[in-house]
N, C-alpha and C positions, 0 to 999 in steps of 0.2 A: 504494500500500500504506500502510495506516495505521500509526501509531506503535505501537499495541497489538499488531498482527500482527507487526511487526518485533521487538518486545520478546519476544513468545512464541517466535518462531523462534530468536532469540538465546539465550534461556534454555534451550530444548530442545537446541540445539547444544552449549551449555556443559555441560549435564547429560550428554549422550552422550559428550563428550570426557572428562569426569570419570570416567564409568564405564569407558571404555576404558583410561584411565591407571591406574585402580584394578586392573583385570584384569591389565595388564602388570606392575604392581608386585607383585601377589600371585604371579604366575608366577615373578618373580625371587626372591621369598622362598622359594618351593618349590624352585627350583634350588639355592639356597644351603643349604637344609635337607638336600637330597639329597646335596650335596657333603659335608656333615658326616657323614651316614650312611655314605658311601663311606669316609671317613677312619677312622671307628670300626671298620668291618668290616675294612679293611686292617690296622689296628693289631691287631685280635683275631687275624687269621690270622697275622700276623708274630710275635705272642706265642707261638703254638703252634709255629711253625717254630724259634723261638729257645729253646724249652723252658720258657718261663715259664708256659705253660698246657698242659693236656692235651687230647687229642682230635684230630679231623681239622681241619686249617687251613681248608679251604673250608667245611666244615660249621659251624665256629665263626663264620666271616664271615656265613654264611647266617642263623644264629641272631640275630646282632646286627642285620642288615638287616631281618629279619622283625619283630623287636621294635619297630623304628622305622617300620614300614609300607612297606618297600621289598622288592625281590627282587634276588638276585644274578644278573646275566646272564652274568658271566664271572669266573672265578677262576683266575689264572695264578700258579704258584709257581715260583720259581727260587732255589735255595739257601735263604737266610733272608729272601728278599724276596717279598712278596705284592702282586700287582696285582689289584685288585677293581673290577668295574664293576657298579653298582647301577642299578635302574630303578624308576620310579614314574610317576605321571601327575598332571596338573593340568587339571581340566576336560576330561578326555578326550584331552589332548595328552601324548604320552609325554615324560618327562624322564629323562635319563641322566647319571650322574656316574661318574668314574673316580678312583681313588686308589691310591697305591703306598706301602708301608711296609716298612721293613727297615733294615739298616745302610747307612751312606753308601757310595758307590762307592769302590773302591780309590784311594788317593791323595788323596781329598778330606779337607779339614781343616775342623773346625767353628770354628776361630779362627785368627787370624794368628799367625805365629811372633813371639815377643817380640823387641824390638830388642836388638842386641848391645852 
């Protein structure tokens, strides 16, 4: 095999690897974007449950998700806590993210007690 054939094969393999890595990277970006959509939808639903916004909590989560190009697959409400699952796709591959928003669990503290 000549040097030029080896070089062509090497360049082709490097290009294929670069394209594959770019696709994986873009898929990761879409997963992170969808995670943010799930967070925003869960916060919107929790705002309704806490009385800071009006309307239906799951409907509000759906509005937020739809505005960002996703759909709500699951909306679970418990007290003032909302758990939302949103779905989208990247290159025909389904991507799903889940988020929960609401008050902290009983007994949880957001900071340590000050020293005595």
